[in-house]
N, C-alpha and C positions, 0 to 999 in steps of 0.2 A: 242672584247677583250676576254681574258680568265683569270680567277683568280684561283690561286692555292697556296699551302704552299711552301715557299722557302725551308723548310727542306725536304719535300717530293721530290722535284726536285733534291736537293743535294744528297739525298739517292739514287735516281735512277742513277745519274751520277757516284756515287761511285762504283756501281755494274758494270756499263758499261765502266768505265775508262780503265781497262786493255785491253779490246777489242779495244777500240778507239786508244790506243797507238800503237797497231799493224798495224793500217792503217794510214789514213791521219788526224785522230782526228776530224772528222766531225760528228756532232750529227744532226739527222733529227728530227724535232719536227712536229708532226702531231696532229692538234687540232681537236677533234671530239666532239660528244655529251658527255658532262660532264667528259672529260678526255683529257689528253695530252699524246700521245704516244711518247716515247723517243727512237729513233731507231738508230742503227748503221748498216751499210751495209759493210760487209767485206768478200771478196772472194765469193760473190754471196749469202751469208747467212745473214739474218737479226737477230740481237739480239735486244731485246726490253724490256722496262720497262714502266709501266703505272702510271701516276700521276693523281689523282682525281682532277677535276677542275669544276668551274662554268663558262660557257662560252656563249658568244653571237656571237662568231666568229668561223667559220670553216676555216681551211687553213693549209698550211704546209710551212715550211722553214727549212733551214739548217744553223748551226753555228759551229764555232770552239769550241771544248769542253773546251779549256783553257780559252777563253774569258767568257764563261758561268760560269765556276767554279770561276773565279776571281770576277765576279759580285755577285754570290751567297755568297761568303765569306764576303761581306759587308752588307748583308741583312738577317742575320740569324733570325729564329723565327718570320717571318713576312708572311703576305699574299701578294703575288705579282700579278700584272696585266701585261700581255703582250699584246702589240698592234703592228700591222704592216699592211701595205697596199702594196700589190704587191710583186713580186719576188725580186726586187732589193732594196726595201725600208728598212731602218734600223729597227730593232726591238727595241721598246721602252719598258723598264721594269720600272714599277712604284710600289711603296709601296702602297697598297690599302688605308691605313689610311693617307697617305701623298702624294698627287698627285704632290706636288712641287718637290719631289725626282724623278729623272729619270736617267736611264742609257741606253745608246744606244749601240747596237751591230750590226755590219754589217753582213748581211747574206753571206753564201757561196753559190756559184753556183754549183748545183749538177744535175745529170740526174735523173729524176723521171720516173719510169715506169708508163705509162698512162693507 
């Protein structure tokens, strides 16, 4: 899992939204040591923003920016936890203080440069 501020992720998406709208609207999330990289690949170029995180998981997934923004509009000013297993498993977003709250977002299938 990775924990981060919902506001920080929302701010990162605001910066990247105009670029995402030019393409397919796919956001790539790369979870690394103490950060979540929020990437958009458009015309062979990567645009990126970084969100500070506390994580016990490393991984990557891709989601539709609209679904992610819709979810974030319901959880302002909170610490979010993201969990997922495997490339095709849904992403589970929890509020850190309220594990009963969960929103699922299905991932998008994208080609990753290995």
